[in-house]
Backbone as CSV, one residue per row, in Angstrom:
resi,resn,N_x,N_y,N_z,CA_x,CA_y,CA_z,C_x,C_y,C_z
1,MET,117.592,71.579,125.394,117.136,73.148,125.789,118.296,73.969,124.938
2,TYR,117.628,75.104,124.381,118.710,76.099,124.124,118.484,77.409,124.844
3,THR,119.616,78.284,124.923,119.447,79.368,125.614,119.216,80.421,125.194
4,ASP,118.933,80.485,123.532,118.528,81.844,123.410,117.226,81.206,122.459
5,PRO,115.909,81.440,122.366,115.209,81.138,121.723,115.096,81.700,120.647
6,ILE,115.290,83.043,120.399,114.843,84.494,119.181,115.978,84.123,118.300
7,ALA,116.880,83.624,118.884,118.429,83.312,118.018,118.005,81.873,117.100
8,ASP,117.749,81.277,118.172,117.207,79.964,116.912,116.340,79.916,116.010
9,TYR,114.991,81.085,116.238,114.067,81.041,115.819,114.659,81.910,114.111
10,LEU,115.431,82.956,114.642,116.093,83.673,113.336,117.298,82.716,112.905
11,THR,117.886,82.047,113.481,118.767,80.887,112.735,118.086,80.222,111.618
12,ARG,117.243,79.503,111.704,116.383,78.583,111.312,115.884,79.276,110.299
13,ILE,115.296,80.816,110.256,114.681,81.609,109.021,116.084,81.686,107.953
14,ARG,117.362,81.751,108.693,118.530,82.047,107.890,118.776,80.962,106.983
15,ASN,119.004,79.740,107.904,119.124,78.408,106.887,118.481,77.974,105.993
16,ALA,116.993,78.548,106.097,115.983,77.981,105.535,115.892,78.910,104.037
17,ALA,116.226,79.829,104.607,116.592,80.739,103.093,118.077,80.467,102.264
18,ASN,118.716,80.560,103.020,120.089,80.334,102.300,119.990,78.933,101.472
19,ALA,119.322,77.735,101.837,119.428,76.780,101.540,117.978,76.469,100.101
20,GLY,117.256,77.947,100.456,116.085,77.740,99.311,115.240,77.173,99.581
21,LEU,114.835,76.867,101.006,113.565,75.808,101.169,112.765,77.342,100.995
22,ARG,111.303,76.348,100.760,110.284,77.025,100.416,109.366,77.113,101.985
23,VAL,109.399,76.772,103.137,108.442,76.669,104.311,109.305,75.790,105.365
24,VAL,109.668,76.836,106.579,110.329,75.965,107.551,109.483,76.142,108.757
25,GLU,109.834,75.272,109.506,108.947,75.147,110.896,109.994,75.468,111.852
26,ILE,108.799,76.394,113.124,109.625,76.783,114.316,109.110,76.588,115.496
27,PRO,109.248,76.044,116.497,108.517,76.034,117.568,108.125,77.148,118.074
28,ALA,106.651,77.565,118.323,106.174,78.749,118.712,106.271,79.575,120.114
29,SER,106.391,80.627,120.504,106.164,81.339,121.583,105.471,82.395,121.647
30,ASN,104.885,83.056,122.315,104.372,84.481,122.090,105.262,85.433,121.609
31,LEU,106.225,85.564,121.627,106.963,86.572,120.981,107.451,86.335,119.938
32,LYS,107.585,85.010,119.308,107.947,85.059,118.099,106.665,84.444,117.268
33,LYS,105.513,84.719,117.918,104.437,85.069,116.906,104.128,86.111,116.554
34,GLU,104.620,87.114,117.510,104.846,88.511,117.112,105.897,89.033,116.171
35,MET,106.473,88.275,116.349,107.864,89.018,115.372,107.250,88.221,113.908
36,THR,106.641,86.877,113.914,106.033,86.357,112.661,105.389,87.054,111.989
37,LYS,104.859,87.822,112.836,103.592,88.504,112.088,104.257,90.190,111.524
38,ILE,105.393,90.492,112.482,105.688,91.015,112.110,106.501,91.167,110.254
39,LEU,107.066,90.310,110.454,108.081,89.774,109.198,107.076,90.203,107.916
40,PHE,105.506,89.409,108.506,104.728,88.862,107.395,104.160,90.468,106.577
41,ASP,103.747,91.474,107.772,103.424,92.728,107.811,104.470,93.783,106.727
42,GLN,105.553,93.288,106.544,106.600,94.203,106.218,107.356,93.310,104.789
43,GLY,106.338,92.136,104.859,106.527,91.651,103.689,107.906,91.134,103.494
44,TYR,108.569,90.384,104.348,109.713,89.433,104.053,109.527,88.003,104.156
45,ILE,108.185,87.712,104.455,107.493,86.437,103.949,106.162,86.266,103.029
46,LEU,105.884,85.119,102.854,104.682,84.672,102.197,103.595,84.820,103.409
47,SER,103.202,83.788,103.849,102.561,83.798,104.581,103.252,82.916,105.898
48,TYR,102.028,82.693,107.164,102.732,82.094,108.271,101.250,81.165,108.824
49,LYS,101.594,79.992,109.489,100.782,79.390,110.001,100.434,78.966,111.103
50,PHE,99.924,79.143,112.643,100.678,79.162,113.937,99.398,77.395,114.219
51,GLU,100.254,76.356,114.471,99.726,74.884,114.597,99.814,74.583,115.943
52,GLU,98.659,74.365,116.660,98.487,74.067,117.951,99.100,72.074,117.578
53,ASN,100.147,71.980,119.175,100.393,70.464,119.282,100.237,70.177,120.603
54,LYS,99.922,69.005,121.330,99.853,68.867,122.462,100.981,69.377,123.337
55,VAL,102.493,69.309,122.645,103.066,69.347,123.775,103.842,70.658,123.528
56,GLN,104.278,71.088,122.126,104.571,72.838,122.015,103.833,73.035,120.575
57,ASP,102.985,73.856,120.345,102.736,74.491,119.645,103.817,75.062,118.407
58,SER,103.774,75.448,117.165,105.085,75.647,115.866,104.233,76.190,115.173
59,ILE,105.210,77.020,114.279,104.792,78.212,113.523,105.691,77.500,112.097
60,LYS,104.116,77.584,111.179,105.064,77.235,109.628,104.978,78.797,108.817
61,ILE,106.172,79.252,108.377,106.413,80.110,107.700,106.906,79.763,106.109
62,ALA,106.258,80.588,105.211,106.408,79.856,104.053,107.225,81.172,103.802
63,LEU,108.590,81.101,102.954,109.580,82.364,102.664,109.302,82.884,101.346
64,LYS,109.617,83.863,101.242,109.681,84.931,99.791,110.859,85.099,99.519
65,TYR,111.041,84.196,97.857,111.971,84.787,97.141,111.922,85.834,95.954
66,ASP,112.525,86.215,95.462,112.637,87.193,93.787,112.192,86.387,93.038
67,LYS,111.390,86.876,91.987,110.799,85.488,91.050,112.093,85.701,90.037
68,ILE,112.897,86.734,89.963,113.833,86.583,88.704,114.885,86.176,89.329
69,SER,115.369,86.530,90.382,116.743,85.932,90.736,116.757,84.966,91.642
70,LYS,115.081,84.743,92.094,115.242,83.148,92.886,116.291,83.355,94.389
71,GLN,116.453,84.717,94.803,117.410,85.060,95.893,116.255,85.360,97.171
72,SER,116.028,85.115,98.348,115.466,85.313,98.974,115.671,87.005,98.993
73,VAL,114.040,87.153,99.955,114.010,88.598,100.081,114.914,89.324,101.478
74,ILE,114.822,87.979,102.074,115.528,88.643,103.727,117.098,88.087,103.092
75,ARG,117.671,89.613,103.063,119.201,89.507,102.469,119.710,89.278,104.065
76,LYS,119.456,89.874,104.801,120.338,89.663,106.459,119.016,89.658,107.578
77,ILE,119.383,88.496,108.438,118.503,88.854,109.656,119.879,88.533,110.762
78,GLU,119.282,89.672,111.828,120.837,89.472,113.240,120.258,89.684,113.787
79,ARG,120.628,88.827,114.969,120.437,89.084,116.534,121.094,89.944,117.183
80,ILE,120.347,90.989,118.050,120.968,92.745,118.053,121.270,92.124,120.175
81,SER,120.351,91.805,120.672,120.401,92.181,121.876,120.331,90.702,122.170
82,LYS,121.489,90.409,123.013,121.843,89.036,123.397,121.812,88.465,124.654
83,PRO,121.340,87.297,125.007,121.380,86.811,126.618,122.265,87.623,127.390
84,GLY,123.527,87.210,126.930,124.857,88.089,127.584,125.255,89.446,127.661
85,LEU,124.465,89.679,126.579,124.576,91.380,126.609,123.491,92.120,125.842
86,ARG,122.414,92.311,126.940,121.276,92.970,126.479,121.027,94.372,125.538
87,LYS,120.905,94.596,124.460,120.885,96.322,124.175,119.566,96.801,124.564
88,TYR,119.505,97.985,125.424,118.307,98.661,124.556,118.441,99.838,124.941
89,VAL,117.334,100.899,124.365,117.394,102.072,123.545,116.262,103.001,123.767
90,SER,116.553,104.277,124.396,115.121,105.372,124.168,114.611,105.361,122.797
91,ALA,113.886,105.836,123.134,112.776,106.711,121.972,113.736,107.125,120.643
92,SER,114.949,107.867,121.327,115.414,109.185,120.568,116.651,108.759,119.827
93,GLU,117.212,107.379,120.652,118.369,106.157,120.453,117.869,105.187,119.063
94,LEU,116.285,105.151,118.709,115.896,103.812,117.911,116.821,103.719,116.361
95,PRO,117.367,102.809,116.379,118.570,102.562,115.080,117.668,102.656,113.825
96,ARG,118.184,103.350,112.832,118.164,103.394,111.464,118.740,101.989,110.457
97,VAL,118.177,100.842,110.102,118.412,99.527,109.436,118.694,100.191,108.150
98,LEU,120.109,100.043,107.737,120.172,100.420,106.184,119.434,101.679,105.483
99,ASN,119.763,102.691,106.672,119.167,104.228,106.301,117.727,103.485,105.754
100,GLY,117.221,103.276,106.720,115.412,103.284,106.410,114.887,102.266,105.609
101,LEU,115.938,101.136,104.925,115.163,100.164,104.007,115.021,98.665,104.718
102,GLY,115.750,98.869,105.769,115.636,97.846,106.997,114.933,97.968,107.954
103,ILE,114.376,97.022,108.781,113.691,97.327,110.025,114.446,96.654,110.950
104,ALA,114.351,97.169,112.233,114.842,96.625,113.533,113.084,96.356,114.318
105,ILE,113.083,94.800,114.937,112.243,94.635,115.544,112.235,94.771,117.275
106,VAL,111.436,95.617,117.825,111.807,96.023,118.836,111.168,95.775,120.310
107,SER,111.197,95.342,121.623,110.239,94.753,122.537,110.439,95.777,123.205
108,THR,108.921,96.525,123.454,108.799,97.742,123.989,107.734,97.231,125.457
109,SER,107.427,98.295,125.923,106.547,98.475,127.071,105.080,98.157,126.479
110,LYS,104.558,98.476,124.812,103.360,98.634,124.142,103.500,97.595,123.604
111,GLY,104.495,96.613,123.390,104.354,95.480,123.095,105.601,95.006,122.080
112,VAL,105.308,93.940,121.317,106.711,93.726,120.014,106.284,94.675,118.471
113,MET,107.057,95.720,118.429,107.122,96.796,117.094,108.594,96.915,116.509
114,THR,108.432,97.057,115.143,108.943,98.090,114.276,109.912,99.123,115.128
115,ASN,111.008,99.586,114.334,111.407,100.582,115.143,110.786,101.775,114.506
116,LYS,109.921,101.779,113.479,109.350,103.244,113.187,108.490,103.000,113.543
117,LYS,107.406,101.981,114.186,106.319,102.535,114.755,106.444,102.409,115.995
118,ALA,107.853,102.232,116.995,108.258,102.468,118.430,108.645,104.330,117.882
119,GLN,108.955,104.802,117.070,109.169,106.046,116.825,108.050,106.906,117.011
120,GLN,107.101,106.021,116.266,105.849,106.728,116.181,105.062,107.008,117.646
121,GLU,105.292,105.860,118.225,104.491,106.067,119.394,105.574,106.589,120.848
122,ASN,107.122,106.952,120.204,107.866,107.422,121.252,107.888,106.464,122.730
123,VAL,108.447,105.158,122.493,109.147,104.330,123.169,109.934,103.612,122.440
124,GLY,110.794,103.483,124.000,112.207,102.652,123.658,111.984,101.039,123.900
125,GLY,113.083,100.253,124.128,113.242,99.235,124.218,114.054,98.489,123.793
126,GLU,113.836,97.239,123.812,114.836,96.415,123.856,115.374,96.167,122.232
127,VAL,116.042,96.271,121.158,116.369,96.162,120.055,116.831,94.368,120.010
128,LEU,115.878,93.530,119.655,115.644,91.892,119.367,116.861,92.080,117.995
129,CYS,116.541,92.165,116.927,116.861,91.773,115.849,116.790,93.041,114.649
130,TYR,117.597,93.122,113.841,117.650,93.736,112.379,117.237,92.855,111.008
131,VAL,117.003,93.343,110.282,116.055,92.603,109.461,116.379,93.386,107.722
132,TYR,116.726,93.037,106.902,117.138,93.811,105.726,117.506,92.648,104.645
């Protein structure tokens, strides 16, 4: 049992990208599924597949790499709001990641979304992670 499932999710993706793996398998939850959809929509991963098992569902993520340099598209994936210190922001205080080139994944009252979408909908929430 781990205390921070989101940090585990991000670490598995980070480690797989650093090791040059094509596919990574992660235990699923509704929050992780939403985060995976955001990463796919923003172009950070190639594809994903939700697999249902009897014990616990899993997510298979195909990582995306640069064709020329063979480096991962995800340069850095960093947890911001931790169980010991939660980070909440209002709509006016939403962060800009890498001057707009990266994304922040925010958990709001209207669901999990990027910082840009949260800005459009004028909602704040908990900043889960930065991806760039």
